N, C-alpha and C positions, 0 to 999 in steps of 0.2 A: 256757787255752782262750779262744776268742773268743766274745763275747756281743753280742747286739744288743738293747739295752734303751732304751726312751724315745727312739727315733730316734737312738741313738748306738751306735757300735761301740766296745767296750772289752774289756780283758782281765780274766779272772776266774780265780782259782786253781781248779784242778780239784776240790779238796776242797769248795769252796763250790758248785760246779756240780752235784755229785752227792750232796749231803748229805741229800737227801730225794727220794722218788718224786714225780714229777709225772705224773699219769694223766689220760687223756681217756676219755670214755665210748666203749666199743667200737662202739656203734651211733650215735654222734654225727655231727654234720654234718662235722666236720673229717676223721674217718675215712672217711666216705662219699665226700667230695670226693677224698681221696687215692686211694681205690679206683677212682673214676671216671676218673682219669688213669693207671690201671694201676700204682699203687704197691702192692707186695705186703708183707704183714705176716707172711708165712710160715705162714699158716693155710689 
């Protein structure tokens, strides 16, 4: 998998990438911004 961290593009084993859930608040700014540009989350 490709990852962008600390202004660098690098490869990451998929096991490392999915080893834990990374959640954002459903009513948070990032989600609202995504909805504003018509990104759908299937709800």
